[in-house]
ZADO-816214 format. One record per residue: chain; residue number from 1; y negated, x negated, z of N, C-alpha, C, O in turn. Coordinates in Angstrom, 1 decimal, decimal comma. Atoms other than C-alpha are relative to their C-alpha. Example, Ala and Ser with C-alpha at 12.3 -4.5 7.8 and 13.67 -1.06 7.14 Angstrom:
(node A 1 (1,2 -0,9 0,0) (4,5 -12,3 7,8) (-1,2 -0,9 0,0) (-1,2 -1,9 0,7));
(node A 2 (1,1 0,9 0,0) (1,1 -13,7 7,1) (-1,1 0,8 0,8) (-2,2 0,3 0,9));
END
This chain:
(node A 1 (0,6 -0,6 -1,2) (12,9 -2,0 -12,4) (-0,9 1,3 -0,1) (-1,9 1,4 -0,9));
(node A 2 (0,9 -1,1 0,3) (11,5 1,4 -12,0) (-1,3 -0,1 0,4) (-1,4 -1,3 0,8));
(node A 3 (1,4 0,1 -0,8) (7,8 1,7 -10,6) (0,1 0,5 1,4) (-0,6 0,0 2,3));
(node A 4 (-0,2 -0,5 -1,1) (9,2 3,7 -7,8) (0,4 -1,4 1,0) (0,2 -1,5 2,2));
(node A 5 (-1,2 1,0 -0,5) (11,4 0,4 -7,0) (-1,2 -0,9 0,5) (-1,1 -1,6 1,5));
(node A 6 (1,0 1,2 0,4) (8,3 -1,6 -7,7) (-0,9 0,0 1,5) (-1,3 -0,9 2,3));
(node A 7 (0,9 -0,6 -1,1) (6,4 0,2 -5,1) (0,5 -0,1 1,6) (-0,2 -0,3 2,6));
(node A 8 (-1,0 0,1 -1,1) (9,3 0,2 -2,4) (0,0 -1,4 0,7) (0,0 -1,9 1,8));
(node A 9 (0,1 1,9 -0,6) (9,4 -3,7 -2,5) (-1,1 -0,6 0,3) (-1,1 -1,6 1,0));
(node A 10 (1,2 0,4 -0,6) (5,8 -4,2 -2,2) (-0,5 0,5 1,4) (-1,4 0,0 2,0));
(node A 11 (0,3 -0,8 -1,1) (5,7 -1,9 0,7) (0,7 -1,1 1,1) (0,0 -1,5 2,1));
(node A 12 (-0,8 0,8 -0,2) (8,8 -4,1 1,8) (-0,5 -1,8 0,7) (-0,5 -2,2 1,8));
(node A 13 (0,2 1,7 -0,1) (7,6 -8,1 1,1) (-1,5 -0,1 0,2) (-1,9 -1,2 0,5));
(node A 14 (1,6 0,0 0,0) (3,7 -7,3 1,3) (-0,6 0,7 1,8) (-1,0 0,0 2,8));
(node A 15 (0,4 -0,7 -1,0) (2,8 -4,7 4,0) (0,9 -0,4 1,2) (0,2 -0,2 2,3));
(node A 16 (-1,2 -0,2 -1,0) (5,9 -5,3 6,4) (0,3 -1,6 0,3) (0,8 -2,1 1,3));
(node A 17 (-0,3 1,6 -0,2) (6,3 -8,9 6,0) (-1,2 -0,4 0,1) (-1,1 -1,6 0,6));
(node A 18 (1,5 0,3 -0,5) (2,2 -9,2 6,3) (-0,1 -1,2 -1,1) (-0,9 -2,2 -0,9));
(node A 19 (0,5 1,4 1,2) (2,2 -11,7 3,0) (-0,5 0,1 -0,9) (-0,1 0,7 -1,8));
(node A 20 (1,4 0,0 1,1) (-0,9 -12,2 1,2) (0,6 -0,7 -1,7) (0,1 -0,6 -2,8));
(node A 21 (-0,3 0,6 1,3) (1,2 -14,3 -1,4) (0,7 0,8 -0,8) (0,7 0,5 -2,0));
(node A 22 (-0,8 -0,9 0,8) (3,2 -12,0 -2,8) (-1,2 1,4 -0,4) (-0,6 2,3 -0,9));
(node A 23 (1,0 -1,2 0,5) (0,1 -9,3 -3,7) (-0,3 -0,2 -0,9) (-0,6 0,9 -1,4));
(node A 24 (0,2 0,7 1,5) (-0,5 -11,2 -6,8) (1,2 0,5 -0,8) (0,8 1,3 -1,7));
(node A 25 (-1,5 -0,6 0,7) (3,2 -10,3 -8,3) (0,5 1,6 0,0) (1,5 2,2 -0,5));
(node A 26 (-0,3 -1,8 0,3) (2,4 -6,4 -7,7) (-1,5 0,3 -0,5) (-1,8 1,2 -1,2));
(node A 27 (1,6 -0,9 0,4) (-1,3 -6,0 -8,2) (-0,6 -1,0 -1,2) (-0,5 -2,2 -1,3));
(node A 28 (0,8 0,5 1,2) (-3,2 -6,6 -11,5) (-1,4 -0,7 0,7) (-1,8 -0,4 1,8));
(node A 29 (1,5 0,5 0,0) (-6,5 -8,4 -11,4) (-1,0 1,2 0,3) (-1,6 1,3 1,3));
(node A 30 (1,0 -0,8 0,0) (-8,6 -5,8 -12,0) (0,4 1,4 0,4) (0,2 2,5 -0,2));
(node A 31 (-0,2 -1,1 -0,8) (-7,1 -3,5 -9,5) (-1,0 1,2 0,0) (-2,1 0,9 0,4));
(node A 32 (1,1 -1,4 -0,3) (-9,2 0,3 -9,5) (0,2 0,5 1,9) (1,1 1,2 2,4));
(node A 33 (-0,1 -0,5 -1,7) (-9,6 0,8 -5,5) (-0,7 1,5 0,1) (-2,0 1,6 0,1));
(node A 34 (0,6 -1,4 -1,0) (-10,2 4,5 -4,3) (-0,6 0,2 1,2) (-1,4 1,1 1,4));
(node A 35 (0,4 0,2 -1,3) (-10,6 3,6 -0,9) (-1,2 -0,3 0,3) (-1,6 -1,4 -0,2));
(node A 36 (1,2 0,9 -0,1) (-14,0 3,1 0,2) (-0,3 -1,2 1,2) (-1,4 -1,6 1,6));
(node A 37 (0,2 1,2 -1,0) (-13,1 0,5 3,0) (0,4 -1,3 -0,6) (0,2 -2,4 0,0));
(node A 38 (-0,5 1,3 0,7) (-11,6 -1,8 0,5) (-0,8 0,1 -1,4) (-1,1 1,1 -2,0));
(node A 39 (0,8 0,3 1,2) (-13,4 -3,5 -2,4) (0,8 0,0 -1,1) (2,0 0,1 -0,9));
(node A 40 (-1,0 0,0 1,1) (-12,2 -3,6 -6,2) (0,3 -1,1 -0,3) (-0,2 -2,2 0,1));
(node A 41 (-0,4 1,1 0,3) (-10,1 -5,6 -7,6) (1,2 -1,0 1,0) (1,4 -0,7 2,2));
(node A 42 (-1,1 0,7 -0,7) (-7,3 -8,2 -6,5) (-0,2 -0,3 1,1) (0,4 -0,1 2,1));
(node A 43 (0,4 0,4 -1,1) (-9,4 -9,9 -4,5) (-0,6 0,8 1,1) (-0,9 0,2 2,2));
(node A 44 (0,5 -1,0 -1,0) (-10,7 -6,9 -2,6) (0,8 0,5 0,8) (0,6 0,9 2,0));
(node A 45 (-1,0 -0,5 -0,4) (-7,7 -6,0 -2,1) (0,4 -0,9 1,1) (0,5 -0,4 2,2));
(node A 46 (-0,3 1,1 -0,9) (-6,7 -9,3 -0,5) (-1,0 -0,1 1,5) (-0,7 0,2 2,7));
(node A 47 (1,0 -0,1 -1,4) (-9,8 -9,6 1,7) (0,2 1,6 1,0) (0,0 1,5 2,2));
(node A 48 (-0,3 -0,8 -1,0) (-9,1 -5,7 3,2) (1,4 -0,7 0,9) (1,3 -0,9 2,1));
(node A 49 (-0,8 0,3 -0,4) (-5,4 -7,2 3,8) (0,0 -0,7 0,9) (0,8 -0,5 1,8));
(node A 50 (0,0 1,2 -1,0) (-6,3 -10,2 5,8) (-0,5 0,7 1,1) (-0,1 0,3 2,2));
(node A 51 (0,3 -0,7 -1,1) (-7,9 -7,9 8,1) (0,9 0,9 0,5) (1,1 1,0 1,7));
(node A 52 (-0,9 -1,0 -0,4) (-5,6 -5,1 8,2) (1,2 -0,7 0,5) (1,7 -0,2 1,5));
(node A 53 (-1,3 0,7 -0,6) (-2,6 -7,4 8,8) (-0,3 -0,4 1,4) (0,7 -0,3 2,1));
(node A 54 (0,3 0,3 -1,4) (-4,3 -8,5 12,2) (0,6 1,1 0,7) (1,3 0,7 1,7));
(node A 55 (-0,7 -1,4 -0,5) (-3,0 -4,9 13,2) (1,1 -0,1 0,7) (1,4 0,4 1,8));
(node A 56 (-1,5 0,2 0,3) (0,3 -5,9 12,8) (1,2 1,5 0,2) (2,1 1,9 0,9));
(node A 57 (-0,4 -1,3 0,6) (1,2 -2,8 11,4) (1,7 0,2 -0,5) (2,0 -0,7 -1,3));
(node A 58 (-1,1 0,1 0,8) (4,9 -1,7 10,4) (0,2 1,4 -1,0) (0,5 2,2 -0,2));
(node A 59 (-0,2 -0,6 1,1) (5,3 0,8 7,3) (1,2 0,7 0,0) (2,0 -0,2 -0,4));
(node A 60 (-0,8 -0,9 0,2) (7,9 3,3 7,3) (-0,1 1,3 -1,0) (-0,5 2,4 -0,7));
(node A 61 (0,2 -1,1 0,6) (8,1 5,2 4,2) (1,1 0,8 -0,3) (2,2 0,4 -0,7));
(node A 62 (-1,0 -1,5 -0,4) (9,6 8,8 4,6) (0,5 0,2 -1,1) (1,7 0,4 -1,2));
(node A 63 (-0,6 0,0 1,3) (9,7 9,1 1,0) (-0,7 0,0 -1,2) (-1,8 0,6 -1,2));
(node A 64 (1,1 0,3 1,1) (8,2 8,2 -2,3) (0,6 0,8 -1,3) (1,8 0,7 -1,6));
(node A 65 (0,1 -0,6 1,3) (7,9 10,2 -5,6) (-0,4 -0,5 -1,2) (-1,3 -1,3 -1,0));
(node A 66 (0,3 1,1 1,0) (7,6 8,7 -9,2) (0,0 1,1 -1,1) (1,0 1,8 -1,4));
(node A 67 (0,3 -0,7 0,8) (6,1 10,8 -11,8) (-0,7 -0,6 -1,2) (-1,9 -0,7 -1,1));
(node A 68 (0,7 0,7 0,6) (5,2 9,0 -14,9) (-0,4 -1,5 0,3) (0,4 -2,3 0,8));
(node A 69 (0,9 1,5 -0,4) (3,1 5,9 -14,4) (-0,3 -0,1 1,6) (0,1 -1,1 2,1));
(node A 70 (0,2 -0,5 -1,2) (2,2 7,2 -10,9) (1,3 0,1 1,0) (2,5 0,4 0,7));
(node A 71 (-1,2 0,0 -1,3) (4,2 6,9 -7,6) (-0,7 0,2 1,1) (-1,7 -0,5 1,2));
(node A 72 (0,3 -1,0 -1,0) (3,4 9,0 -4,5) (0,7 -0,9 1,4) (1,9 -0,8 1,3));
(node A 73 (-1,0 0,1 -1,4) (4,8 7,5 -0,8) (-0,9 0,5 1,1) (-2,1 0,3 1,3));
(node A 74 (0,7 -0,7 -1,9) (4,1 9,3 2,6) (1,1 -1,0 0,7) (2,3 -1,2 0,4));
(node A 75 (-0,2 1,0 -0,8) (4,4 6,6 5,1) (-0,2 0,7 1,6) (-0,9 1,7 1,8));
(node A 76 (-0,3 0,1 -1,9) (5,0 6,7 9,3) (-0,6 -1,6 0,2) (0,3 -2,4 0,0));
(node A 77 (0,5 1,0 -0,3) (2,6 3,6 10,1) (-0,2 -0,1 1,7) (-1,0 0,7 2,3));
(node A 78 (-0,1 0,0 -1,3) (3,2 2,3 13,8) (-0,7 -1,3 0,3) (-0,1 -2,3 0,1));
(node A 79 (0,7 1,3 -0,5) (0,4 -0,4 15,2) (0,6 -0,6 1,1) (1,4 0,1 1,8));
(node A 80 (-0,5 0,6 -1,3) (1,2 -3,0 17,9) (-0,5 0,3 1,1) (0,0 -0,1 2,1));
(node A 81 (0,5 -0,8 -1,1) (-1,0 -1,1 20,2) (0,9 1,2 0,3) (0,9 1,6 1,4));
(node A 82 (-1,1 -1,5 0,0) (1,6 2,0 19,8) (-0,8 0,9 -0,6) (-0,2 2,0 -0,7));
(node A 83 (0,3 -1,3 1,0) (-0,9 4,2 17,6) (0,4 0,0 -1,1) (0,7 -1,1 -1,6));
(node A 84 (-0,3 -0,6 1,1) (0,0 5,8 14,7) (-0,7 0,8 -0,6) (-1,3 1,7 -0,1));
(node A 85 (0,3 -0,7 0,6) (-1,0 7,0 11,8) (0,9 0,5 -1,4) (1,6 -0,4 -1,9));
(node A 86 (-0,5 -0,4 1,2) (0,4 9,0 8,7) (-0,8 -0,6 -1,4) (-2,0 -0,7 -1,4));
(node A 87 (0,8 0,6 1,2) (-0,4 7,6 5,2) (0,4 0,7 -1,0) (1,6 1,1 -0,9));
(node A 88 (-0,8 -0,4 0,9) (0,0 9,2 1,9) (-0,9 -1,0 -1,1) (-2,2 -0,9 -1,2));
(node A 89 (0,4 0,7 1,2) (-0,5 6,6 -1,0) (0,5 0,4 -1,3) (1,6 0,9 -1,6));
(node A 90 (-0,2 -0,3 1,4) (-1,0 6,8 -4,6) (-0,3 -1,0 -0,7) (-1,4 -1,5 -0,7));
(node A 91 (0,2 1,1 1,2) (-0,4 4,1 -7,1) (0,3 0,3 -1,6) (1,3 0,9 -1,9));
(node A 92 (0,0 -0,2 1,4) (-0,8 4,1 -10,7) (0,2 -1,7 -0,5) (-0,5 -2,7 -0,2));
(node A 93 (-0,5 1,5 0,4) (1,2 1,1 -12,4) (0,2 0,1 -1,8) (0,5 1,1 -2,5));
(node A 94 (0,1 0,6 1,4) (1,1 -0,4 -15,8) (0,8 -1,2 -0,2) (0,7 -2,2 0,6));
(node A 95 (-1,2 1,1 0,2) (3,9 -2,7 -17,3) (0,4 -0,8 1,5) (0,4 -2,0 1,7));
(node A 96 (-0,8 0,4 -1,3) (5,3 -3,1 -13,6) (-1,1 -0,8 1,2) (-0,8 -1,4 2,2));
(node A 97 (0,8 0,2 -0,9) (1,9 -3,8 -12,2) (-0,8 1,1 0,6) (-1,0 2,2 0,0));
(node A 98 (0,8 -1,2 -0,7) (-0,1 -1,6 -9,9) (-1,6 -0,4 -0,1) (-2,1 -1,4 0,3));
(node A 99 (1,3 0,4 0,9) (-3,8 -1,0 -11,6) (-0,7 1,0 1,0) (-1,9 1,1 1,0));
(node A 100 (1,3 -1,2 -0,5) (-5,0 1,9 -9,4) (0,6 0,5 1,0) (1,8 0,7 1,1));
(node A 101 (-0,8 -0,4 -1,4) (-4,5 3,2 -5,9) (-1,1 1,0 0,5) (-2,3 0,6 0,3));
(node A 102 (0,2 -1,0 -1,0) (-5,7 6,2 -3,7) (0,6 0,3 1,1) (1,8 -0,1 1,3));
(node A 103 (-1,0 0,1 -1,1) (-4,8 7,4 -0,4) (-0,8 0,8 0,9) (-1,9 1,2 0,7));
(node A 104 (0,4 -1,0 -0,8) (-5,1 9,6 2,6) (0,3 -0,2 1,3) (1,4 -0,6 1,6));
(node A 105 (-0,6 0,9 -1,4) (-4,9 8,5 6,3) (0,0 0,9 0,8) (-1,2 1,3 0,8));
(node A 106 (0,2 -0,7 -1,5) (-4,4 10,8 9,4) (0,4 -0,9 1,0) (1,6 -1,2 1,2));
(node A 107 (0,0 0,7 -1,0) (-5,1 8,8 12,2) (0,4 0,8 1,2) (0,3 2,0 1,2));
(node A 108 (-0,5 -0,7 -0,8) (-3,7 9,4 15,5) (1,0 1,3 -0,1) (1,0 2,4 0,4));
(node A 109 (-1,2 -0,9 0,5) (-0,8 11,1 14,1) (1,6 -0,4 1,2) (1,9 -1,4 1,9));
(node A 110 (-1,0 0,1 -0,8) (2,4 11,9 15,9) (1,1 0,2 -0,6) (0,9 1,2 -1,4));
(node A 111 (-0,8 -0,1 0,6) (5,9 11,7 14,4) (1,0 -0,3 0,9) (2,2 -0,3 0,6));
END
Protein backbone atom coordinates (compact mmCIF):
# COMPACT_ATOMS: atom_id res chain seq x y z
CA UNK A 1 0.00 0.00 0.00
CA UNK A 2 1.31 3.47 -0.87
CA UNK A 3 1.64 6.26 1.69
CA UNK A 4 -1.20 8.07 -0.06
CA UNK A 5 -3.45 5.01 0.24
CA UNK A 6 -2.60 4.73 3.95
CA UNK A 7 -3.58 8.35 4.61
CA UNK A 8 -6.82 8.04 2.62
CA UNK A 9 -7.72 4.88 4.52
CA UNK A 10 -6.97 6.70 7.80
CA UNK A 11 -9.49 9.39 6.86
CA UNK A 12 -12.16 6.78 6.09
CA UNK A 13 -11.53 4.43 9.00
CA UNK A 14 -10.71 6.99 11.70
CA UNK A 15 -11.98 10.49 10.89
CA UNK A 16 -15.21 9.59 9.10
CA UNK A 17 -15.98 6.51 11.20
CA UNK A 18 -15.03 8.38 14.42
CA UNK A 19 -13.17 5.23 15.47
CA UNK A 20 -10.46 5.79 18.07
CA UNK A 21 -9.64 2.06 18.18
CA UNK A 22 -8.04 2.26 14.71
CA UNK A 23 -5.72 5.23 15.34
CA UNK A 24 -2.85 3.06 16.61
CA UNK A 25 -2.89 1.10 13.34
CA UNK A 26 -1.84 4.26 11.49
CA UNK A 27 -0.01 6.49 13.96
CA UNK A 28 3.30 5.72 15.66
CA UNK A 29 3.54 6.21 19.43
CA UNK A 30 6.16 8.99 19.10
CA UNK A 31 4.05 10.96 16.57
CA UNK A 32 5.26 14.57 16.18
CA UNK A 33 2.40 17.07 16.15
CA UNK A 34 2.84 20.61 14.80
CA UNK A 35 -0.72 21.68 15.65
CA UNK A 36 -0.57 23.67 18.91
CA UNK A 37 -4.09 22.50 19.84
CA UNK A 38 -3.00 18.86 20.09
CA UNK A 39 -0.42 17.31 22.38
CA UNK A 40 2.53 15.25 21.16
CA UNK A 41 2.51 11.51 20.53
CA UNK A 42 -0.18 8.95 19.89
CA UNK A 43 -1.74 9.60 23.30
CA UNK A 44 -1.93 13.34 22.58
CA UNK A 45 -3.65 12.69 19.26
CA UNK A 46 -6.13 10.30 20.87
CA UNK A 47 -7.02 12.91 23.49
CA UNK A 48 -7.51 15.56 20.79
CA UNK A 49 -9.69 13.25 18.70
CA UNK A 50 -11.94 12.37 21.65
CA UNK A 51 -13.05 15.99 21.78
CA UNK A 52 -13.03 16.54 18.03
CA UNK A 53 -15.24 13.53 17.32
CA UNK A 54 -17.98 15.08 19.47
CA UNK A 55 -18.40 17.66 16.66
CA UNK A 56 -19.50 14.81 14.34
CA UNK A 57 -17.57 16.10 11.33
CA UNK A 58 -17.55 14.57 7.86
CA UNK A 59 -14.23 14.79 5.98
CA UNK A 60 -14.35 14.78 2.18
CA UNK A 61 -10.84 14.57 0.74
CA UNK A 62 -10.81 16.60 -2.46
CA UNK A 63 -7.33 15.50 -3.48
CA UNK A 64 -4.19 13.92 -2.08
CA UNK A 65 -0.60 14.35 -3.23
CA UNK A 66 2.29 12.06 -2.37
CA UNK A 67 5.92 13.15 -2.52
CA UNK A 68 8.39 10.68 -1.06
CA UNK A 69 7.60 10.17 2.62
CA UNK A 70 5.00 12.98 2.72
CA UNK A 71 1.31 13.06 1.82
CA UNK A 72 -0.73 16.26 1.59
CA UNK A 73 -4.53 16.21 1.58
CA UNK A 74 -6.98 19.03 0.86
CA UNK A 75 -10.16 18.34 2.79
CA UNK A 76 -13.68 19.78 2.98
CA UNK A 77 -14.98 19.33 6.53
CA UNK A 78 -18.69 19.65 7.33
CA UNK A 79 -19.79 19.65 10.96
CA UNK A 80 -23.10 18.41 12.35
CA UNK A 81 -24.18 22.01 13.04
CA UNK A 82 -23.72 22.84 9.33
CA UNK A 83 -20.53 24.87 9.72
CA UNK A 84 -17.68 24.15 7.33
CA UNK A 85 -13.91 24.29 7.19
CA UNK A 86 -11.22 23.62 4.62
CA UNK A 87 -8.21 21.79 6.00
CA UNK A 88 -4.84 21.06 4.45
CA UNK A 89 -3.05 18.25 6.28
CA UNK A 90 0.50 17.09 5.63
CA UNK A 91 1.65 13.77 7.05
CA UNK A 92 5.14 12.28 7.06
CA UNK A 93 5.22 8.49 7.10
CA UNK A 94 7.89 5.93 7.99
CA UNK A 95 7.41 2.22 7.36
CA UNK A 96 3.70 2.69 6.66
CA UNK A 97 2.99 4.66 9.85
CA UNK A 98 2.25 8.35 10.32
CA UNK A 99 5.08 9.91 12.31
CA UNK A 100 4.62 13.67 11.84
CA UNK A 101 1.77 16.08 11.04
CA UNK A 102 1.25 19.71 9.98
CA UNK A 103 -2.05 21.38 9.17
CA UNK A 104 -3.72 24.61 8.17
CA UNK A 105 -7.41 25.29 8.82
CA UNK A 106 -9.70 27.78 7.10
CA UNK A 107 -12.77 28.13 9.32
CA UNK A 108 -16.20 29.32 8.16
CA UNK A 109 -15.35 28.19 4.65
CA UNK A 110 -17.74 27.93 1.75
CA UNK A 111 -17.59 25.12 -0.77
